[in-house]
C-alpha positions as CSV (number, residue, x, y, z in Angstrom):
1,M,0.0,0.0,0.0
2,H,1.5,3.4,-1.0
3,V,1.1,6.4,1.3
4,P,1.7,9.9,-0.3
5,P,4.4,12.0,1.2
6,S,3.4,14.7,3.7
7,T,4.8,17.6,1.7
8,G,3.8,18.9,-1.7
9,R,0.1,17.9,-1.2
10,T,-2.5,19.7,-3.2
11,P,-4.7,21.9,-1.0
12,D,-8.3,20.6,-0.7
13,A,-9.7,23.8,-2.3
14,E,-7.5,23.3,-5.4
15,R,-8.2,19.7,-6.0
16,P,-10.4,18.8,-9.0
17,G,-14.0,18.7,-8.0
18,T,-13.6,20.9,-4.9
19,R,-15.9,23.9,-4.8
20,R,-14.0,27.3,-4.7
21,T,-14.9,29.8,-2.0
22,G,-14.4,33.6,-2.0
23,S,-16.2,36.9,-2.4
24,T,-19.3,37.0,-4.6
25,G,-20.1,40.7,-4.2
26,G,-23.4,42.1,-3.1
27,T,-24.8,43.1,0.3
28,G,-23.7,40.9,3.2
29,G,-20.9,39.4,1.2
30,T,-18.4,40.0,3.9
31,G,-20.4,38.1,6.5
32,R,-21.1,35.2,4.2
33,S,-17.4,35.1,3.4
34,S,-16.4,35.1,7.0
35,S,-18.9,32.3,7.7
36,R,-17.7,30.2,4.8
37,S,-14.1,30.8,5.9
38,S,-14.9,29.6,9.4
39,R,-16.6,26.4,8.0
40,T,-13.6,25.8,5.6
41,S,-11.1,26.2,8.4
42,G,-13.0,23.5,10.4
43,R,-13.1,21.1,7.5
44,N,-9.4,21.6,6.9
45,S,-8.7,20.9,10.5
46,R,-10.7,17.7,10.5
47,S,-9.1,16.6,7.2
48,S,-5.6,17.2,8.7
49,R,-6.5,15.1,11.7
50,R,-7.7,12.2,9.5
51,R,-4.5,12.3,7.4
52,R,-2.4,12.1,10.6
53,A,-4.4,9.1,11.8
54,V,-3.9,7.4,8.4
55,L,-0.2,8.0,8.5
56,R,-0.1,6.5,12.1
57,A,-2.0,3.4,11.0
58,A,0.0,2.8,7.8
59,P,2.8,0.7,9.3
60,A,0.4,-1.6,11.0
61,A,-1.6,-2.0,7.8
62,L,1.6,-2.8,5.9
63,A,2.6,-5.4,8.4
64,A,-0.8,-7.1,8.3
65,T,-0.7,-7.1,4.5
66,A,2.8,-8.7,4.5
67,L,1.7,-11.3,7.0
68,I,-1.3,-12.3,4.8
69,L,0.9,-12.5,1.7
70,F,3.5,-14.7,3.6
71,V,0.9,-17.1,4.9
72,S,-0.9,-17.4,1.6
73,T,2.4,-17.9,-0.3
74,F,4.6,-20.1,1.9
75,L,2.4,-22.1,4.2
76,P,0.3,-25.0,3.0
77,A,-3.4,-24.4,2.8
78,P,-5.6,-26.0,5.5
79,P,-8.0,-28.8,4.5
80,G,-10.9,-27.4,2.6
81,P,-13.7,-28.2,0.3
82,A,-13.3,-30.0,-3.0
83,T,-11.4,-28.1,-5.7
84,A,-11.3,-28.7,-9.5
85,T,-8.6,-30.4,-11.4
86,A,-7.1,-29.0,-14.6
87,D,-9.8,-30.9,-16.6
88,G,-12.6,-29.6,-14.4
89,A,-13.2,-32.7,-12.4
90,P,-13.8,-32.1,-8.7
91,R,-11.2,-33.4,-6.2
92,A,-10.5,-33.1,-2.5
93,R,-7.7,-30.7,-1.6
94,H,-6.1,-33.6,0.4
95,S,-7.2,-37.0,-0.8
96,G,-4.6,-39.5,0.6
97,P,-1.2,-40.7,-0.4
98,R,-2.2,-42.3,-3.7
99,A,-3.8,-39.1,-5.0
100,E,-0.9,-37.0,-3.7
101,G,1.5,-39.4,-5.5
102,D,-0.5,-39.2,-8.7
103,R,-0.4,-35.4,-8.5
104,L,3.3,-35.2,-7.9
105,A,4.1,-37.8,-10.6
106,R,2.1,-35.8,-13.2
107,Q,3.9,-32.7,-12.2
108,L,7.3,-34.3,-12.5
109,V,6.5,-36.0,-15.8
110,R,5.5,-32.6,-17.2
111,R,8.7,-30.9,-16.1
112,T,11.3,-33.7,-16.7
113,D,12.3,-34.6,-20.2
114,A,15.2,-35.5,-22.6
115,H,16.2,-31.9,-23.1
116,G,16.8,-31.4,-19.3
117,A,18.8,-34.6,-19.3
118,L,20.7,-33.5,-22.4
119,R,22.2,-30.6,-20.4
120,H,23.9,-33.1,-18.1
121,L,25.0,-35.3,-21.0
122,R,26.7,-32.3,-22.6
123,A,28.5,-31.5,-19.3
124,L,29.7,-35.1,-18.9
125,R,30.9,-35.2,-22.5
126,S,32.9,-32.0,-21.8
127,I,34.3,-33.5,-18.6
128,A,35.5,-36.6,-20.6
129,E,37.0,-34.5,-23.3
130,R,39.1,-32.6,-20.6
131,S,40.1,-35.8,-18.9
132,G,41.7,-38.0,-21.5
133,G,38.5,-39.1,-23.3
134,T,37.2,-41.2,-20.4
135,R,35.2,-41.1,-17.1
136,A,36.3,-44.5,-15.8
137,A,36.4,-45.1,-12.1
138,G,39.6,-44.0,-10.5
139,T,40.3,-41.3,-13.2
140,R,40.0,-37.5,-13.2
141,G,37.1,-37.9,-15.5
142,H,35.0,-39.8,-13.0
143,E,36.1,-37.6,-10.0
144,R,35.0,-34.5,-12.0
145,S,31.7,-36.2,-12.9
146,A,31.0,-37.0,-9.3
147,R,31.7,-33.4,-8.2
148,Y,29.5,-32.1,-11.0
149,A,26.5,-34.1,-9.9
150,G,27.2,-33.6,-6.2
151,A,27.4,-29.8,-6.5
152,L,24.0,-29.7,-8.4
153,L,22.3,-32.0,-5.8
154,K,23.7,-30.0,-2.9
155,A,22.5,-26.7,-4.4
156,A,19.0,-28.3,-4.8
157,G,18.9,-29.0,-1.0
158,Y,19.8,-32.6,-0.8
159,R,22.0,-34.2,1.9
160,V,25.0,-35.2,-0.3
161,T,27.5,-37.8,0.6
162,Y,30.6,-38.9,-1.3
163,Q,31.1,-42.5,-0.2
164,R,34.7,-43.4,-1.0
165,F,36.0,-47.0,-1.3
166,D,39.1,-48.7,-2.5
167,F,39.1,-50.9,-5.6
168,V,41.6,-52.6,-7.9
169,H,42.1,-50.5,-11.0
170,R,42.9,-52.6,-14.1
171,R,44.5,-51.7,-17.4
172,T,45.1,-54.3,-20.2
173,L,48.7,-54.5,-21.4
174,A,48.5,-57.5,-23.8
175,E,45.9,-60.0,-25.0
176,K,47.2,-62.1,-27.9
177,L,47.1,-65.7,-29.0
178,T,49.3,-67.1,-31.7
179,L,48.7,-70.6,-33.3
180,H,52.0,-72.1,-34.6
181,G,52.4,-74.4,-37.5
182,S,51.2,-74.1,-41.1
183,P,49.6,-71.7,-41.5
184,R,50.6,-69.6,-38.5
185,R,47.9,-67.2,-37.5
186,E,46.7,-64.9,-34.8
187,V,43.5,-65.9,-33.0
188,P,41.4,-63.2,-31.4
189,V,41.4,-63.6,-27.6
190,R,40.2,-61.6,-24.5
191,L,41.9,-61.9,-21.2
192,M,39.8,-62.7,-18.2
193,S,40.0,-59.8,-15.8
194,Y,42.1,-60.4,-12.7
195,T,44.0,-63.2,-14.6
196,K,47.5,-64.2,-13.6
197,N,49.9,-62.5,-16.1
198,T,52.0,-64.4,-18.6
199,P,55.7,-63.5,-18.9
200,E,56.3,-60.5,-21.2
201,G,56.3,-61.9,-24.7
202,G,53.9,-64.7,-23.8
203,L,53.9,-68.4,-22.7
204,T,54.4,-71.1,-25.4
205,A,53.0,-74.6,-24.7
206,P,51.0,-77.4,-26.4
207,L,47.2,-77.3,-26.3
208,A,45.2,-80.0,-24.5
209,A,41.5,-80.0,-25.0
210,V,39.3,-81.0,-22.0
211,P,36.5,-83.4,-23.2
212,V,32.9,-82.4,-22.7
213,D,30.9,-84.7,-20.3
214,A,27.6,-86.3,-21.0
215,D,25.8,-83.7,-18.9
216,G,27.4,-80.9,-20.9
217,S,29.8,-79.8,-18.2
218,T,33.5,-79.6,-18.7
219,G,36.6,-78.6,-16.8
220,C,34.9,-78.0,-13.4
221,E,36.1,-80.9,-11.4
222,A,39.3,-82.9,-11.0
223,R,37.7,-86.0,-12.7
224,D,37.3,-83.9,-15.9
225,Y,41.1,-84.0,-16.2
226,T,41.7,-87.7,-15.8
227,G,42.8,-89.8,-18.8
228,A,44.9,-87.2,-20.5
229,R,48.1,-85.3,-19.8
230,Y,47.7,-81.6,-18.8
231,G,51.0,-80.9,-17.1
232,G,52.9,-78.1,-18.8
233,R,50.1,-77.6,-21.3
234,I,47.4,-74.9,-21.9
235,A,44.0,-76.4,-21.2
236,L,41.3,-75.7,-23.8
237,I,37.9,-75.7,-22.0
238,R,34.3,-75.3,-23.1
239,R,32.2,-72.7,-21.3
240,G,29.4,-73.9,-19.0
241,S,28.3,-75.4,-15.7
242,C,30.6,-73.5,-13.3
243,S,32.5,-70.2,-13.1
244,F,35.6,-69.3,-15.1
245,A,37.5,-69.1,-11.8
246,Q,36.6,-72.7,-10.9
247,K,37.6,-73.9,-14.4
248,Q,41.1,-72.4,-14.3
249,A,41.6,-73.5,-10.7
250,A,40.8,-77.1,-11.7
251,A,43.1,-76.9,-14.7
252,A,45.9,-75.6,-12.5
253,D,45.4,-78.5,-10.1
254,A,45.8,-80.8,-13.1
255,G,49.2,-79.2,-13.9
256,A,48.1,-76.9,-16.7
257,V,50.1,-73.7,-17.2
258,G,47.3,-71.7,-18.8
259,A,43.6,-71.9,-19.7
260,L,41.6,-70.9,-22.8
261,I,37.8,-71.0,-22.3
262,Y,35.7,-70.8,-25.5
263,N,32.2,-69.5,-25.8
264,T,29.0,-71.5,-26.3
265,G,27.1,-68.6,-27.8
266,Q,27.9,-66.0,-30.4
267,G,30.9,-63.6,-30.2
268,E,34.1,-63.5,-28.3
269,L,34.0,-64.4,-24.6
270,S,34.7,-61.5,-22.3
271,G,34.8,-62.7,-18.7
272,T,36.2,-62.2,-15.3
273,L,37.7,-64.4,-12.5
274,G,35.9,-62.1,-10.0
275,K,38.9,-61.0,-7.9
276,P,42.7,-61.1,-8.1
277,S,43.0,-63.8,-5.3
278,A,41.1,-66.3,-7.5
279,A,43.8,-66.3,-10.3
280,R,45.9,-69.4,-10.5
281,I,47.1,-69.5,-14.1
282,P,46.9,-67.1,-17.1
283,T,43.3,-67.3,-18.5
284,A,41.6,-65.9,-21.6
285,G,38.4,-66.2,-23.5
286,L,37.7,-67.2,-27.2
287,A,34.8,-67.2,-29.6
288,R,33.0,-70.5,-30.1
289,S,34.2,-71.0,-33.7
290,D,37.8,-70.4,-32.8
291,G,37.7,-72.7,-29.8
292,E,36.2,-75.6,-31.7
293,A,38.7,-75.1,-34.5
294,L,41.6,-75.2,-32.0
295,A,40.1,-78.4,-30.4
296,K,40.2,-80.1,-33.7
297,R,43.8,-79.1,-34.3
298,A,44.8,-80.3,-30.8
299,A,43.1,-83.7,-31.4
300,A,44.8,-84.2,-34.8
301,S,48.1,-85.9,-35.2
302,G,50.9,-83.6,-34.2
303,G,48.6,-81.6,-32.0
304,A,48.8,-77.8,-31.7
305,T,51.1,-75.4,-30.1
306,V,50.2,-71.8,-29.1
307,T,51.7,-68.7,-27.5
308,L,49.4,-67.0,-25.1
309,D,50.3,-63.4,-24.0
310,V,47.8,-61.9,-21.5
311,R,48.9,-59.3,-19.1
312,E,47.2,-56.5,-17.2
313,H,48.4,-53.7,-14.8
314,R,46.6,-53.6,-11.5
315,E,46.8,-51.0,-8.7
316,R,44.7,-49.9,-5.8
317,R,42.8,-46.7,-6.2
318,S,40.0,-44.8,-4.5
319,T,36.7,-43.7,-6.0
320,P,33.4,-42.2,-4.7
321,N,29.8,-43.2,-4.9
322,V,27.5,-40.1,-4.9
323,L,24.5,-40.4,-2.5
324,A,21.9,-37.7,-2.2
325,E,18.9,-37.9,0.1
326,T,15.9,-35.7,0.4
327,P,15.7,-33.6,3.5
328,W,12.4,-35.1,4.6
329,P,11.2,-36.5,6.9
330,A,13.0,-34.4,9.5
331,D,13.5,-37.3,11.9
332,G,17.3,-37.3,12.0
333,R,17.6,-40.1,9.3
334,K,21.1,-40.5,8.0
335,A,22.3,-41.5,4.5
336,A,22.6,-45.2,5.2
337,G,25.7,-47.0,4.3
338,A,28.1,-44.1,4.1
339,E,31.3,-44.5,6.1
340,R,34.7,-43.1,6.8
341,G,36.6,-42.8,3.5
342,T,40.1,-43.9,2.7
343,D,41.3,-40.3,2.5
344,G,40.9,-40.0,6.3
345,K,37.8,-37.7,6.3
346,S,34.3,-38.7,6.9
347,D,32.7,-39.2,3.5
348,G,29.5,-39.9,5.5
349,Q,29.5,-36.2,6.3
350,A,26.9,-34.5,4.1
351,E,28.2,-31.4,2.5
352,G,27.0,-28.3,4.2
353,T,26.6,-29.8,7.6
354,A,28.7,-29.0,10.6
355,D,28.2,-32.1,12.7
356,G,29.2,-34.8,10.2
357,E,26.3,-37.0,11.3
358,A,24.8,-37.5,7.9
359,G,25.8,-40.9,6.7
360,R,27.1,-42.4,10.0
361,K,26.3,-46.0,10.2
362,T,24.0,-47.4,12.9
363,E,24.5,-51.0,13.6
364,G,21.6,-53.4,13.7
365,K,20.6,-54.9,17.0
366,G,21.2,-58.5,15.8
367,D,17.6,-59.6,16.4
368,G,16.6,-60.1,12.8
369,K,14.0,-57.2,13.0
370,A,14.1,-53.9,11.3
371,D,14.4,-50.8,13.5
372,R,11.8,-49.1,11.4
373,K,9.5,-49.9,8.5
374,A,10.9,-50.1,4.9
375,D,10.2,-46.7,3.5
376,V,13.3,-45.4,1.8
377,V,12.9,-45.1,-2.0
378,M,16.2,-45.7,-3.8
379,I,16.8,-44.7,-7.4
380,G,20.3,-45.2,-9.0
381,A,22.5,-45.5,-12.0
382,H,26.2,-45.9,-12.5
383,L,28.2,-42.8,-13.3
384,D,31.5,-44.4,-14.5
385,S,32.4,-45.3,-18.1
386,V,34.7,-47.9,-19.5
387,P,38.3,-46.8,-20.0
388,E,37.9,-47.0,-23.8
389,G,35.5,-44.0,-24.1
390,P,33.4,-41.2,-22.6
391,G,30.4,-43.6,-21.9
392,I,27.6,-41.2,-22.9
393,N,24.9,-43.9,-23.5
394,D,26.7,-46.3,-21.0
395,N,25.9,-44.7,-18.7
396,A,25.8,-41.0,-18.7
397,S,22.2,-41.5,-20.0
398,G,21.0,-43.3,-16.9
399,S,22.9,-41.0,-14.5
400,S,21.6,-37.9,-16.3
401,G,18.0,-39.1,-16.1
402,V,18.4,-39.8,-12.4
403,L,20.1,-36.5,-11.8
404,E,17.5,-34.5,-13.7
405,T,14.6,-36.2,-11.9
406,A,16.3,-35.4,-8.5
407,L,16.5,-31.7,-9.4
408,R,12.9,-31.5,-10.6
409,L,11.7,-33.3,-7.5
410,A,13.5,-30.8,-5.2
411,D,12.1,-28.0,-7.3
412,A,8.5,-29.3,-7.1
413,T,8.5,-29.9,-3.3
414,R,10.2,-26.5,-2.7
415,K,7.5,-24.7,-4.7
416,T,4.5,-26.5,-3.2
417,H,6.0,-26.9,0.3
418,R,4.3,-30.3,0.4
419,R,6.8,-32.9,1.5
420,P,6.1,-36.6,0.8
421,P,6.3,-39.1,3.7
422,H,8.9,-41.3,2.2
423,P,12.6,-40.2,1.8
424,V,14.0,-40.6,-1.6
425,R,17.7,-41.5,-1.9
426,F,19.4,-41.0,-5.3
427,A,22.7,-43.0,-6.0
428,L,25.3,-42.5,-8.7
429,W,27.5,-45.6,-8.5
430,S,31.2,-45.9,-9.3
431,A,33.2,-48.9,-10.6
432,E,30.1,-50.7,-12.1
433,E,32.2,-51.4,-15.1
434,L,34.6,-53.3,-12.9
435,G,32.1,-55.7,-11.5
436,L,29.4,-53.6,-9.7
437,Q,31.9,-52.6,-7.0
438,G,30.3,-49.3,-6.0
439,S,26.8,-50.7,-5.4
440,R,28.2,-53.8,-3.8
441,H,30.4,-51.7,-1.4
442,Y,27.3,-49.7,-0.5
443,V,25.0,-52.7,0.2
444,D,27.8,-54.5,2.1
445,A,28.3,-51.4,4.3
446,L,24.6,-51.3,5.4
447,S,23.7,-52.5,8.8
448,R,20.7,-54.8,9.1
449,S,18.3,-52.0,10.1
450,E,19.6,-49.8,7.3
451,R,19.1,-52.6,4.7
452,D,15.6,-53.3,6.0
453,S,14.7,-49.6,5.8
454,I,15.0,-49.7,2.0
455,A,11.6,-50.3,0.4
456,L,12.8,-50.6,-3.2
457,Y,15.7,-50.0,-5.6
458,L,15.2,-48.9,-9.2
459,N,18.1,-49.0,-11.6
460,F,18.6,-47.2,-14.9
461,D,21.4,-48.3,-17.2
462,M,21.8,-47.4,-20.9
463,I,18.4,-45.7,-21.4
464,A,19.1,-44.0,-24.7
465,S,20.5,-46.6,-27.1
466,P,20.2,-45.4,-30.7
467,N,18.7,-48.6,-32.1
468,Y,16.7,-48.9,-28.9
469,G,14.4,-51.4,-27.4
470,I,12.1,-50.6,-24.4
471,F,12.9,-53.2,-21.7
472,A,11.8,-53.5,-18.1
473,F,13.4,-55.9,-15.7
474,D,11.3,-59.1,-15.4
475,G,10.4,-58.9,-11.7
476,D,7.9,-61.7,-11.8
477,D,9.8,-64.0,-14.2
478,S,6.8,-64.0,-16.5
479,D,9.3,-64.6,-19.4
480,H,10.5,-67.8,-17.7
481,T,14.1,-67.3,-18.8
482,G,17.3,-66.7,-17.0
483,A,17.8,-66.0,-13.3
484,G,14.2,-66.2,-12.1
485,P,12.1,-63.5,-10.3
486,G,13.4,-60.7,-8.2
487,P,12.6,-60.4,-4.4
488,K,9.0,-60.0,-3.4
489,G,7.8,-56.6,-4.6
490,S,9.8,-56.6,-7.8
491,A,6.8,-57.6,-9.8
492,A,4.9,-54.5,-8.7
493,L,7.9,-52.3,-9.7
494,E,7.9,-53.9,-13.2
495,K,4.1,-53.3,-13.5
496,G,4.4,-49.7,-12.5
497,L,7.0,-49.0,-15.2
498,T,5.3,-51.0,-17.9
499,D,1.9,-49.4,-17.2
500,F,3.4,-45.9,-17.4
501,L,5.2,-46.6,-20.7
502,A,2.1,-48.3,-22.1
503,G,0.1,-45.1,-21.2
504,R,2.5,-43.2,-23.5
505,G,2.0,-45.6,-26.3
506,L,5.2,-47.6,-25.8
507,A,5.2,-51.4,-25.6
508,T,7.7,-53.0,-23.3
509,R,9.4,-56.4,-23.2
510,G,11.0,-58.1,-20.3
511,T,14.7,-58.4,-19.6
512,D,16.4,-60.8,-17.3
513,F,18.1,-60.0,-14.0
514,D,21.3,-61.4,-15.3
515,G,23.7,-59.5,-13.0
516,R,25.0,-57.0,-15.6
517,S,24.1,-53.9,-13.6
518,D,23.7,-52.4,-10.1
519,Y,20.4,-54.0,-9.2
520,G,22.5,-57.2,-8.5
521,P,23.7,-56.5,-4.9
522,F,20.2,-55.3,-3.9
523,I,18.5,-58.4,-5.2
524,E,21.1,-60.6,-3.4
525,A,20.2,-58.7,-0.2
526,G,16.5,-59.4,-0.7
527,I,15.5,-55.8,-1.6
528,P,12.8,-55.4,-4.4
529,A,14.4,-54.1,-7.6
530,G,13.4,-53.0,-11.0
531,G,14.3,-50.6,-13.8
532,T,14.5,-50.0,-17.5
533,F,17.1,-50.7,-20.2
534,T,17.2,-50.0,-23.9
535,G,19.7,-52.6,-25.0
536,G,23.5,-53.0,-25.4
537,D,25.4,-55.3,-27.6
538,G,22.4,-57.6,-28.2
539,I,20.8,-57.8,-31.7
540,K,17.4,-56.3,-32.4
541,T,14.9,-58.8,-33.8
542,A,12.4,-58.3,-36.7
543,E,9.6,-58.4,-34.1
544,E,11.3,-55.7,-32.1
545,R,11.6,-53.6,-35.2
546,Q,7.9,-53.8,-35.6
547,L,7.4,-52.6,-32.0
548,W,9.9,-49.8,-31.8
549,G,11.3,-49.1,-35.3
550,G,15.0,-49.1,-35.9
551,T,17.1,-51.7,-37.8
552,A,16.6,-55.5,-37.3
553,G,19.8,-57.6,-37.3
554,K,21.9,-54.8,-35.8
555,P,23.0,-54.1,-32.2
556,Y,20.9,-51.9,-30.0
557,D,24.1,-49.9,-29.4
558,S,26.8,-50.5,-31.9
559,C,29.1,-48.2,-29.9
560,Y,28.8,-50.2,-26.7
561,H,32.1,-50.0,-24.7
562,R,33.8,-48.2,-27.6
563,P,35.2,-44.7,-28.1
564,C,32.3,-43.8,-30.4
565,D,29.9,-43.8,-27.4
566,T,29.4,-40.0,-27.7
567,L,26.5,-37.6,-27.9
568,K,25.9,-38.8,-31.5
569,N,25.2,-42.2,-30.0
570,I,22.0,-41.1,-28.1
571,G,18.4,-42.0,-29.1
572,M,16.4,-39.0,-28.0
573,R,13.0,-40.7,-28.1
574,A,14.2,-43.5,-25.9
575,L,15.9,-41.0,-23.5
576,D,12.7,-38.9,-23.2
577,A,10.5,-41.9,-22.5
578,N,12.8,-43.3,-19.8
579,V,13.5,-40.0,-18.1
580,K,9.8,-39.5,-17.7
581,A,9.5,-43.1,-16.4
582,I,12.0,-42.3,-13.7
583,A,10.1,-39.1,-12.8
584,D,6.8,-41.0,-12.6
585,A,8.2,-43.6,-10.3
586,A,9.9,-41.0,-8.0
587,G,6.7,-39.0,-7.7
588,H,4.5,-42.0,-6.9
589,Y,6.7,-43.9,-4.5
590,A,7.7,-40.8,-2.6
591,W,4.1,-40.6,-1.5
592,D,2.7,-44.1,-1.8
593,L,4.3,-47.5,-1.3
594,G,0.9,-49.2,-1.3
595,P,1.6,-51.3,-4.4
596,L,4.6,-52.9,-2.7
597,P,3.8,-55.8,-0.3
598,A,5.2,-55.6,3.2
599,R,8.4,-57.6,3.6
600,R,10.2,-59.2,6.5
601,S,13.8,-58.5,7.5
602,T,16.3,-59.5,4.8
603,A,18.8,-61.0,7.3
604,S,18.7,-64.7,8.0
605,A,21.0,-64.5,11.0
606,P,22.8,-61.8,13.0
607,G,25.4,-60.0,11.0
608,R,25.8,-57.3,8.4
609,T,24.7,-59.0,5.2
610,A,22.8,-62.1,4.2
611,T,24.9,-65.0,2.9
612,R,25.6,-64.8,-0.8
613,P,26.9,-67.6,-3.1
614,T,30.5,-66.9,-4.0
615,E,30.4,-68.5,-7.5
616,R,27.0,-67.8,-8.8
617,P,25.2,-64.6,-7.9
618,A,21.5,-64.7,-7.5
619,T,21.1,-62.4,-10.4
620,G,22.7,-64.5,-13.2
621,P,25.9,-65.2,-15.0
622,Y,27.3,-61.7,-15.1
623,R,29.0,-59.4,-12.7
624,G,28.7,-56.1,-14.4
625,P,29.7,-56.3,-18.1
626,H,31.8,-59.4,-17.6
627,L,30.6,-63.0,-17.5
628,I,31.7,-65.0,-14.5
629,R,30.6,-68.4,-15.9
């Protein structure tokens, strides 16, 4: 409200519409003039008193107006009568968690799209270009990527934690196989990660093929090596029935000096022994056709001699997961699983806090019960790339979609001042490309109560393949292939994603929980999991071309794990659909976990984690991008 200044005011008699007074001539004019002057003087006196009263009341009026504006703008409205939706349908102002979740999900889907995610893709591309062309774990490119995402999340109001952990960084030095004889030729070979190194220049020895048993297994047990001589030879073993680590260990026990494992499917065999301590002898993988041809040469008269040269450089490095949790509810909840980092400072301390409490672990009580109900919504993607390239589709696409959703969620709740009841924790994992090491470290660091507080985990890896498919993880095992269903609740997560995408005119197909991404450790811990995927090095079928377009007979992503995985390798329609799917899930589950069944404690006995098989994860034959069996 504007109050005029006290000086420079136009006198009443001179204002437009005010009757003038003065002499009119004629008899008695002086008396009338005196009488009018007296009345005018009284009116002016009363007007002056009214103006002074207005001026005295103005500050109070201004304060009252400011209070009304503050309350109407910044405080939530009290429950009231039904209002109308955008399409005119009546609705209650507060109508329960499901309706609130629907409302927030619609708002987030409107505001979250591929163009928002593209800003982060461009930033991560620039980071890779300034960091030697890669964002691999343990490199400057990944460190800068983590700080980029963490700074945005902190500015948006999240409690941000950089959870550091040590890992074994690998770099291939040599992978070469030479077949001697006539003709002499090079055979394509891929070293098994964490293999024992050959001498520089390679190891030359005769080949000895391990026979395939009647049950299809080969090279897994000591009895598979009876009846032939393997001492001082390189064992040639067919893939199947057990892990690569177990095969090379059995061959070593039989006296072999090296192991070549050939595929049973298409393509070269890219595998891992899982950890450095598992390595007994130099081990590498072959394509099926090459392995079968070598087996015939080994069985022929004169046999076959090869030189195997596989070496990798290994060193311990440190790398961070980025964890960001919403500041609600205000119950002192910490970012579960964060712990003191290897650099000596508490990476559990959320940036911007003084007490360092965010992220400090709370041990379970050992009674097999959760300290609170499962209500934390977790959404994640891996932030690291392979060393060979910038990793824009794999997986800057998934991490950008998760990051953009987090920023829009913070913006929506800040504007409406309506905070959902369930905290949302966003995770950007490191070292996924080295065997899910970031997510595994996180889950292993959780106490029982922290693990049981997680209601669900949604994973988004490679969500913008150029020759894309639209896949949702098969939570109920309705496809009846691969590793089987996820933990109880995974089917509901799958349905939520497929229903949303169907509503946007996109058909989905299932994809197996095969262990290739960061849902793996969560499933093994009994936490419901789901997510979407648009395809990697697999081949698009003719039926899939009918569903989604593109080119049948070609990979979904022909630049998978290659230097050409750049911004030119992004499918914008797939990116937009999947980013909106992330936003829809975040909005719904932040308010309403009703679709998920209640679950019991994941622990089977006192301790930090449930027992996991060492050779065969519950999620399938992969550990990250590498096969383990």
